[in-house]
C-alpha positions in Angstrom: 0.0 0.0 0.0 1.3 3.4 -0.8 0.9 5.5 2.3 1.6 8.6 0.4 -1.8 8.3 -1.5 -3.9 8.0 1.7 -5.2 11.4 2.9 -4.0 12.6 6.3 -7.4 12.7 8.0 -8.1 9.1 6.9 -4.7 8.0 8.4 -5.6 9.5 11.8 -9.1 7.9 11.8 -7.7 4.5 11.0 -5.1 4.8 13.9 -7.8 5.8 16.4 -9.9 2.8 15.4 -7.0 0.4 16.0 -6.3 1.9 19.5 -10.0 1.7 20.5 -10.2 -1.9 19.5 -7.1 -2.8 21.5 -8.7 -1.0 24.6 -11.9 -2.9 24.3 -10.2 -6.2 23.9 -8.2 -5.6 27.1 -11.3 -4.6 29.2 -13.0 -7.7 28.0 -10.4 -9.9 29.5 -10.8 -8.4 33.1 -13.9 -9.7 35.0 -14.9 -7.5 38.0 -15.9 -9.4 41.2 -19.3 -7.9 42.0 -20.5 -10.7 44.4 -21.6 -9.4 47.8 -19.6 -9.9 51.0 -21.4 -12.3 53.4 -20.9 -11.3 57.0 -20.1 -14.1 59.5 -22.2 -14.3 62.8 -22.1 -16.3 66.0 -25.3 -18.1 66.9 -26.9 -20.4 69.5 -29.7 -23.0 69.3 -32.9 -22.3 71.1 -33.5 -25.1 73.6 -36.4 -26.4 75.6 -35.9 -26.2 79.4 -34.6 -29.5 80.8 -35.4 -31.1 84.2 -31.8 -31.1 85.4 -28.6 -29.1 85.0 -25.0 -30.0 85.6 -23.1 -27.3 87.5 -19.6 -27.4 89.2 -18.5 -25.3 92.1 -15.3 -25.1 94.1 -15.1 -26.6 97.6 -12.7 -27.4 100.4 -12.3 -30.8 102.1 -12.8 -31.1 105.8 -13.1 -33.8 108.4 -16.6 -35.1 109.1 -15.9 -34.6 112.8 -13.1 -32.5 114.3 -13.0 -32.2 118.1 -11.2 -29.6 120.2 -10.0 -31.5 123.3 -9.4 -29.7 126.6 -8.8 -30.4 130.2 -11.5 -30.1 132.8 -9.0 -29.2 135.4 -6.0 -26.8 135.3 -2.5 -27.8 135.9 1.1 -28.2 134.6 1.7 -30.6 131.6 4.0 -33.5 132.6 3.9 -35.5 129.4 2.6 -35.2 125.8 2.3 -38.7 124.4 1.2 -37.9 120.8 2.5 -35.8 117.9 0.7 -34.2 115.0 -0.4 -37.0 112.6 -0.5 -39.7 115.3 -3.2 -42.3 114.9 -4.9 -42.9 118.2 -7.6 -45.2 119.6 -10.5 -44.5 121.8 -9.5 -44.4 125.5 -5.8 -43.7 124.7 -4.0 -41.2 127.0 -2.9 -38.2 125.0 -1.6 -35.6 127.5 -1.0 -35.8 131.3 -1.1 -33.1 134.0 0.7 -33.0 137.3 -1.9 -34.7 139.6 0.0 -34.5 142.9 -2.4 -32.0 144.5 -5.4 -33.8 143.1 -4.2 -37.1 144.6 -3.8 -35.5 148.0 -7.3 -34.2 147.8 -8.5 -37.6 146.9 -6.7 -39.1 149.9 -8.2 -36.4 152.1 -11.7 -37.3 150.8 -11.0 -41.0 151.5 -10.1 -40.2 155.1 -13.2 -38.0 155.5 -15.4 -40.9 154.2 -13.8 -43.3 156.7 -14.5 -40.9 159.5 -18.1 -40.4 158.4 -18.7 -44.1 158.2 -17.3 -44.6 161.7 -19.6 -41.9 163.0 -22.5 -43.4 161.1 -21.9 -46.9 162.7 -21.7 -45.4 166.2 -24.9 -43.4 165.6 -26.7 -46.5 164.4 -25.6 -48.5 167.5 -26.8 -45.7 169.9 -30.1 -45.4 168.0 -30.7 -49.2 168.3 -29.9 -49.1 172.0 -32.3 -46.2 172.8 -35.0 -47.9 170.7 -34.7 -51.0 172.9 -34.8 -48.8 176.1 -37.9 -47.0 174.8 -39.7 -50.2 174.0 -39.0 -51.4 177.6 -40.2 -48.1 179.0 -36.8 -47.1 180.4 -36.5 -43.9 178.3 -38.6 -41.1 177.1 -39.9 -40.2 173.6 -37.7 -37.0 173.6 -34.6 -39.1 174.1 -35.7 -41.4 171.2 -36.3 -38.4 168.9 -32.9 -36.9 169.7 -30.9 -40.1 169.1 -32.9 -40.6 165.8 -31.9 -37.1 164.6 -28.3 -37.9 165.4 -28.4 -41.1 163.5 -29.9 -39.5 160.4 -27.3 -36.7 160.5 -24.5 -39.3 160.6 -26.0 -41.1 157.6 -26.2 -37.8 155.7 -22.6 -37.0 156.5 -21.6 -40.4 155.2 -23.4 -39.8 151.9 -21.7 -36.4 151.6 -18.3 -37.9 152.2 -18.9 -40.5 149.5 -19.8 -37.8 147.0 -16.7 -35.8 147.9 -14.6 -38.8 147.3 -16.2 -39.4 143.9 -15.5 -35.8 142.9 -11.9 -36.1 144.1 -11.5 -39.3 142.0 -12.9 -37.5 139.0 -10.5 -34.6 139.4 -7.6 -37.1 139.4 -9.0 -38.8 136.3 -9.4 -35.4 134.6 -5.6 -34.9 134.9 -5.3 -37.2 131.9 -6.6 -36.2 128.5 -8.3 -39.3 126.9 -9.1 -39.8 123.2 -12.9 -40.0 123.0 -12.9 -41.6 119.5 -10.6 -43.3 117.1 -8.8 -40.6 115.0 -5.8 -38.7 113.9 -4.1 -35.8 115.7 -4.2 -32.6 113.6 -3.0 -30.1 116.2 -1.0 -30.2 119.5 -1.1 -26.9 121.2 0.9 -27.5 124.4 4.3 -28.8 125.5 5.7 -30.3 128.7 5.9 -27.9 131.7 3.3 -25.5 130.3 0.4 -24.5 132.5 -3.0 -25.0 130.9 -6.4 -23.8 132.1 -9.8 -25.3 132.1 -11.4 -25.4 128.6 -8.1 -24.4 126.8 -7.8 -26.3 123.6 -4.9 -28.7 124.0 -5.3 -31.2 121.1 -7.5 -31.2 117.9 -8.6 -34.7 117.0 -10.0 -35.7 113.6 -12.5 -38.6 113.5 -11.1 -41.2 111.1 -14.0 -43.6 111.5 -16.2 -41.3 109.3 -15.5 -40.4 105.7 -14.3 -36.9 104.9 -16.6 -34.1 103.7 -16.3 -31.2 101.3 -17.9 -27.8 102.0 -19.1 -25.9 98.9 -21.0 -22.6 98.4 -23.9 -22.9 96.0 -25.3 -19.7 94.5 -28.9 -18.8 95.3 -30.1 -19.4 91.8 -29.3 -23.1 92.1 -29.8 -23.8 95.8 -33.5 -24.7 95.3 -32.4 -27.7 93.2 -30.1 -29.2 95.8 -31.4 -31.4 98.6 -30.0 -33.7 101.2 -29.5 -37.2 99.8 -28.6 -36.0 96.3 -25.4 -37.4 94.9 -22.5 -35.3 93.6 -19.1 -35.9 91.9 -16.0 -34.6 93.7 -12.6 -34.1 91.9 -9.4 -33.3 93.8 -6.6 -31.8 91.6 -4.0 -32.9 94.2 -5.1 -36.5 93.7 -4.5 -36.6 89.9 -8.0 -35.3 89.3 -9.5 -38.6 90.5 -13.3 -38.6 90.6 -14.9 -39.6 93.9 -18.5 -40.2 94.8 -20.3 -38.2 97.5 -23.8 -37.5 98.9 -25.3 -34.2 100.1 -25.7 -34.3 103.9 -26.4 -30.7 104.8 -28.0 -27.8 102.9 -27.7 -24.3 104.5 -30.9 -22.5 105.3 -29.3 -19.1 105.2 -26.9 -17.5 102.9 -23.3 -17.2 104.0 -21.0 -14.2 103.6 -19.6 -15.7 100.3 -22.9 -14.8 98.5 -24.3 -18.3 98.4 -25.6 -21.1 100.6 -23.3 -23.6 102.3 -23.7 -27.2 101.2 -21.9 -30.2 102.8 -21.2 -33.4 100.8 -19.7 -36.5 102.3 -17.5 -38.9 100.3 -18.7 -42.5 100.3 -18.3 -45.8 98.5 -15.3 -48.1 98.1 -13.0 -45.3 96.9 -9.5 -44.9 98.4 -9.9 -41.9 100.6 -6.6 -42.1 102.4 -5.1 -39.2 100.3 -8.0 -36.8 101.1 -6.9 -34.3 103.8 -8.7 -31.4 105.4 -8.1 -28.2 103.5 -7.6 -29.7 100.0 -9.2 -27.9 97.1 -11.9 -29.7 95.2 -14.4 -29.3 92.4 -17.9 -30.5 93.2 -20.4 -31.3 90.3 -24.1 -31.4 91.1 -27.0 -32.6 88.9 -29.4 -29.9 89.9 -33.2 -30.2 89.6 -34.8 -27.3 87.7 -37.7 -26.0 89.7 -39.5 -24.5 86.7 -42.8 -25.7 85.1 -42.2 -23.5 82.1 -42.8 -25.0 78.6 -41.1 -22.1 76.8 -37.8 -22.2 74.9 -34.6 -20.6 76.1 -31.9 -18.6 74.4 -28.7 -16.8 75.7 -29.5 -13.4 77.2 -27.3 -11.7 74.6 -29.5 -12.9 71.8 -32.3 -10.6 72.9 -32.2 -6.9 72.0 -34.7 -4.1 72.6 -35.6 -0.9 70.8 -38.6 1.4 70.6 -40.6 -1.5 69.0 -40.0 -3.9 71.8 -37.8 -6.9 72.3 -36.6 -8.9 69.3 -34.2 -11.6 68.1 -32.6 -12.4 64.8 -33.6 -16.0 63.7 -31.2 -17.5 61.2 -33.2 -19.6 58.8 -32.9 -21.1 55.3 -29.3 -22.4 56.0 -27.7 -23.8 52.9 -24.9 -26.3 52.4 -22.2 -23.5 52.7 -23.6 -22.4 56.1 -25.2 -19.2 54.6 -28.5 -18.2 56.3 -31.0 -15.4 56.2 -31.4 -13.2 59.2 -35.0 -12.7 60.1 -36.0 -10.2 62.8 -38.7 -11.4 65.1 -40.5 -9.6 67.9 -40.6 -11.8 71.0 -42.2 -11.9 74.4 -39.8 -12.9 77.2 -40.2 -14.6 80.6 -37.8 -15.0 83.5 -34.1 -15.3 83.4 -33.1 -18.8 84.5 -29.9 -20.9 84.5 -31.0 -22.1 81.0 -31.0 -18.6 79.6 -33.8 -16.1 79.1 -37.2 -17.6 78.5 -38.9 -16.9 75.1 -42.7 -17.1 75.5 -43.4 -16.7 71.8 -41.6 -15.8 68.6 -39.0 -18.6 68.6 -39.3 -22.3 68.4 -37.1 -25.0 69.8 -34.0 -25.9 67.8 -34.1 -22.6 65.7 -30.8 -20.7 65.3 -30.6 -17.2 66.9 -27.8 -14.7 66.4 -25.8 -13.9 69.6 -23.3 -11.2 68.5 -23.4 -8.1 66.3 -27.2 -7.7 66.4 -26.9 -3.9 66.2 -25.7 -4.0 62.6 -27.9 -6.8 61.3 -30.9 -6.0 59.2 -34.0 -8.1 58.3 -33.4 -10.3 55.3 -29.6 -10.0 55.4 -27.6 -13.0 54.3 -25.0 -14.2 56.9 -22.5 -17.0 57.3 -22.8 -19.2 60.5 -19.6 -19.5 62.5 -19.0 -22.9 64.0 -20.3 -23.3 67.5 
């Protein structure tokens, strides 16, 4: 082609057409991504209220019976025959006091009793003699009354002396601290040559014939579902998280300072309880009866929102294979707040999905992607 014969304006037009064609070809190869972004949401399943709940609370092990032992007399300690951790039997001597003065008082009481008995025998002989004289008419009634009074006084003195001796013997016996039960010594608060007073705690004894207990505080929202005789599971972290069986023995009738009600469970069964010691931390799991007759469904409290139109939830329906659902706003009526969640009286059915986060930015009919529970 002879470019010199082509007019200038036709040359410019042909060049523009070629450039425009190249531009259109390039744009045709690029496909814009115009698909909408589907927002992920967290959700929960609306459930029907069950009859029982499983709840776990922290507790502390303690002895079923822990006795503070003290002397009933004062004195100086002469021997301590046990140590902390000693296993003792009922009737075993634990601590002794100096009983010298008490023994002297006992001997004095014995002498007083002997004297009273002698006087009583003499008074009895005189009384019998005067009775014989009176019967034979050789003495007066006044003499008989006087000798009878003397005889009765002597008998009373003998009884008093016997009582004094028993008291003195008890005082001597009280100078020994005796184990009242089989058990283990958890505290020894005295040493030899110390002076102890009446009622001062000398030894703390743990009853080993009874299984240990665990004290736990149950919040008021659950206490109505716990009763004596219920079973519970106890786990001690210090014992390799071994699970032990227990039964509820006591349920507090008044709240404690910890903001709940005290509950005592006692370990039982054939479990090895040797390693359980007072003060050990435990986790106690209860199967709690739900004291509600409601037939409604329950959702987490955060699933329920409120605006000028009232309370509402977003139900996530029409879920496809990719987990994409449609958010449907529904107005609901609510009941009480329970351990299962907030009660929905109408507007939501059991097993429906409800959104639990980001409700403020959801709109009715919006497509969302369900995050795994």
